[in-house]
C-alpha positions in Angstrom: 83.7 122.9 101.5 83.1 121.8 105.1 85.3 119.1 106.5 83.9 116.5 108.8 85.8 114.6 111.5 85.2 111.2 112.9 87.1 110.2 115.9 87.3 106.6 116.8 88.7 105.4 120.1 89.6 101.7 120.5 91.6 99.6 122.9 94.4 97.4 121.8 95.3 94.4 123.9 93.5 96.0 126.9 96.7 97.9 127.7 96.5 101.3 126.0 94.2 103.5 124.1 94.8 104.9 120.7 92.9 107.7 118.9 92.3 107.8 115.2 91.0 110.8 113.3 89.5 110.3 110.0 88.9 113.5 108.0 86.7 113.4 105.0 87.0 116.2 102.5 83.5 115.6 101.1 80.3 114.1 102.3 80.1 111.6 99.5 79.3 108.8 101.9 76.2 110.5 103.3 72.9 109.4 101.9 71.4 111.9 99.5 67.9 113.0 100.2 65.4 114.7 97.9 62.0 116.0 99.1 62.5 114.1 102.4 63.2 110.7 100.7 66.3 108.9 99.7 67.1 109.7 96.1 67.3 106.8 93.7 70.6 107.0 91.9 69.6 104.3 89.4 67.3 106.9 87.6 70.4 108.6 86.2 72.0 105.4 84.9 70.8 104.0 81.6 69.0 100.6 81.7 71.6 99.1 79.4 74.1 99.1 82.2 71.9 96.7 84.1 71.6 94.3 81.2 72.9 90.7 81.3 73.8 88.5 84.2 76.0 89.5 87.2 79.1 87.8 86.0 78.9 89.5 82.6 78.2 92.9 84.2 81.3 92.5 86.4 83.6 91.5 83.5 82.3 94.3 81.2 82.7 96.9 84.0 86.3 95.8 84.6 87.0 96.3 80.9 85.3 99.7 80.9 87.3 100.8 83.9 90.6 99.3 82.7 90.9 97.2 85.9 90.8 93.9 84.0 93.3 91.1 83.9 94.6 91.8 80.4 98.4 91.8 80.3 98.8 95.4 79.2 97.1 96.7 82.3 98.7 94.1 84.6 102.1 95.0 83.2 101.5 98.7 84.1 101.3 97.7 87.8 104.1 95.1 87.6 101.8 92.1 87.8 102.7 90.7 84.4 106.2 90.3 82.9 105.0 91.5 79.4 102.1 93.6 78.1 101.7 91.1 75.2 98.9 88.6 74.6 99.7 85.0 73.9 99.3 85.8 70.2 102.2 88.2 70.4 100.3 91.6 70.2 99.9 94.1 73.0 96.9 92.8 75.0 94.7 95.9 75.3 90.9 96.0 75.5 90.7 96.9 71.8 92.9 94.0 71.0 90.9 91.6 73.1 87.5 92.7 71.8 88.3 93.2 68.1 91.6 91.7 67.0 93.0 88.8 69.0 93.1 85.7 66.8 92.7 83.4 69.8 89.1 84.6 70.2 88.1 84.5 66.5 85.2 82.0 66.9 83.4 83.8 69.8 84.0 87.1 68.0 82.4 85.8 64.8 79.4 84.8 66.9 79.3 88.3 68.4 79.6 90.1 65.0 77.0 87.8 63.5 74.6 88.7 66.4 75.4 92.4 66.0 74.9 92.2 62.2 71.3 91.0 62.8 70.8 94.3 64.8 72.2 96.3 61.8 75.6 96.9 63.3 78.3 96.0 60.7 81.6 97.1 62.1 81.3 97.9 65.9 83.9 100.0 67.6 85.3 99.1 71.0 83.4 102.0 72.6 80.1 100.7 71.2 80.8 97.2 72.6 81.7 98.6 76.0 79.0 101.3 76.4 76.5 101.0 73.6 75.8 104.1 71.5 73.2 106.8 72.0 72.3 106.7 68.3 70.7 103.3 68.9 67.5 102.7 70.8 68.0 101.6 74.4 66.6 98.2 73.5 69.3 97.7 70.9 72.0 98.9 73.3 70.9 96.4 75.9 71.3 93.6 73.3 74.7 95.0 72.3 76.0 94.8 75.9 74.4 91.4 76.4 76.1 90.0 73.3 79.4 91.6 74.4 79.1 90.0 77.8 78.4 86.6 76.2 81.6 87.1 74.0 83.7 87.9 77.1 82.4 84.8 79.0 82.8 82.5 75.9 86.5 83.4 75.5 87.2 82.1 79.0 90.0 84.7 79.1 89.0 85.8 82.6 88.2 82.3 84.0 89.9 81.3 87.2 
């Protein structure tokens, strides 16, 4: 794989020059062209991942990528004293979405909405990503309801 080099020269305090070399091992930052036009990357992403409002999308993606403000993940990077939830259990994504007693009321609303779609006992993965065994329309509703649950819990409010 070919390496590219970008040299940037800048002046600090008008007294001396420094030179930086930035080497990129891949060309991931370059625009991708197909048949002379910029390729639309959205076509490879399922519509369900664009469902809901911006705030809900951000919170759901943080859970998917495990970069959320749940104590288990904060504890791993020394930003929380304990990995435990306020209820005493380890505060993982699975715990937050399916088990924490502090969020029983919003969870009942979520499960009631999902039961109307024919989903009786959703798994954590289904709540985060949907499931290919369902139609895309159903998956969009699953993710919207999950986003509503996350927002209603106010767990990530600042």
